N, C-alpha and C positions, 0 to 999 in steps of 0.2 A: 556759380558766380564767384569770381575772384577779385580781390583788391590787391594791386601790386604797385611797386615803386615806378615812378615815371622815368622815361629815358633821361630826362634832365637830371634827376637825382642820381642815376647811375654815373653820369659824367662827373657830378660833384664828388661822389665817393672815390672815383678814380683819381681826381685831383688831390684829394686828401691823402690818399695812399702815396702819391708821388712825393708829398711833402716830407714823408718819414723814411724815404728810401736810404738816406745817408745815416740814419740812426738805428734802423731795425732790419733784420733779415727778411727776405721775401716771404718765408714761411710764417714768421711772426706777424707780418702785416696781414697776410691772408687769414690767419686764425683770428686776429683781433677784429678784422672786418666782418667775418662771419658772426662773431659774437655780438658785434654792434647791430648787425642786421636783425638777428633773432631777438635781441633785447628790444629793438624798436617795434617789431611785430608783436611781441608779448605785451608791450605797453598799450598797443592799439586795441587789443581785444576788449578790455573793460569799456573803452569808448563806444564800441559797437553795442555791447550788452546794455549799456546805459540808455542808448537811444531806443533800443528794442523795448526795454522795460518801461520806458516812459509812455510808450504807445500801447503795449500789449499786457494783458493780465496773466503773465506767464509764470509758472513755477520755476524756482531756481534750478531744479534738476534739469529742466529742459532748456533753460536759458544758457546753461554752460555748454550746450551742444550747438548753439547758433553759429559761432565762428571758431575756426581752428586754424593754427598755423600750418600751411601746406603749400609748397614744401618748406622745410627748414633749410636755412643756408648752411653750407659747410665750406671749408677752405678750397674745395675743388670746384664748386659751382658758384659760390658767392651770390646766391639768389634765393629769394623766398617770397612768400605771399600769404594772404589770408583767404581761406576758402569759406564761403557762406553756405550753410546747410539749407538746401532747397527741398528737402524731403518733407512730405506731409507729417504733421504732428497730430497725436491723438487729442481728441477733445478734452480728455482728462488733464492735459498739460495746462489748461486755462481755468483751473479752479472751479469746476462745475458744481452745482447744487441740485439735489433732488427735490422737486416740488410736485408731489403727487405722482402722476404717471409721466411727468415731463422732466426734462433737465433744463435748468436755467444756467447759461454760461455767457460771460462777457469776454470774448476774445480780444476785442479792442476795449480799452478801459472806458467805462461809462456807457457802453453800448450792449446791454444784455439782450440775448435772444433766447427763445424757448424752443427746445427740440422735443417734439411730441413722441410719446410711446418709446421713450428711452430710459435707461436706468444705469446706475452705477453698480458694478459687481466685481467680485474678486474671483479670479480663475483658480483652478486647482494648483497651479504653479506659483500662486501668490501675486500674479500680475493684476493690477486694478485698472479698470477702464470704464468708459461709457459705451454701452451696448444697445443694440436695437434689433428687432426681428426684420430680416431682409438681407440684401447683399449689394455689393458694389458692381455696377455694370459699366463697362468701358463706354465713355462719352456720355453716359447718362447719370453717372454719379451713384449715390446710394438710392436704392429702390426698396421701399418697405414691402413686406409681404410675409406669407406664412409657408414659404417653400420648405419642403422637408429635405433633410440630409439623407445620405445612404443608410443611416441608422434609424430613420423614421422620425427624427426629432426636428422641430422647427429650427431653421437656420438662424443663428444669432451672430451678429457681426459687430466688431468694435468700430466705433465711429472716429473718423479723422477729419481734420480741417484741410483745406488747401494750404500750401505753404505760405504763411503770412509774411515770411521774411523776403520773398521776392518783391513784396510791396514795401515792407518795412525798411529794407536796405535799399532805398531808392537812390537815384543818381545824386541827389543832394547829400545824402549821408555818405555815400561812397566817396564823393569828392572831398568831404570834410575829413574822413578817416585817412584818405590818401595823402592829403596835405599834412595832417598830423604825423603820419608815418614818415613822410619825407623830412620834416623838420627834426624828428626824433633820430632818424638814422644817421644824419650827418653829425649831429651833436654826440651821439653815442659812439660812433666810429672814431671821431676825433678825440673824444674823452678817453676811450680805452687805449688808443695808440699813445696818447700823451702820458697816460699813467704808466705804460710799459717803458717808455723812454726814461721817465723819472725814476722808476724802480732800478733800471740798469745803471743809471748815473749814481744812484745812492750806493750801489754795490761796489763801485770802483774805488 
């Protein structure tokens, strides 16, 4: 999933660029525009993270992976957007607690669920996760069991959630962020171009 600038905002950016053609070189305008676009995208990431954190009991380590700038704008393309991570996340990302032979976890804040026959463990490489005996099967999800591996040991699998952000970054949130990005990009591009003109004027 991606959040991008609207076609209307592209037109506004082009109009702002034309305002500075008599004061700055084409390369200066392109560089400043790319800088303004990337600045607007960077300022939008915390807005997405805040909305996700409000709804989900997610650890900061995993929250930082929710949204990334992709692609970044440069003077050649003058385009960028925000890519939403739709990969499944480990159950461990949502602050699980061991309660006897079960795991208690609240993926959505205030909505704890119990996962039976699961446990928190640290692998030999230091990775910590929530595990259970069984395996994932296509279209069926996780299927508990005592299937043996080739080495004769009971198969243990780390548990993952479905990607909650396909639900968390819904249409309403995407529109809110897109509007924020649009307002930011025109303000940032105009501000950076104005600052460059003022800098050149001060040097004369």
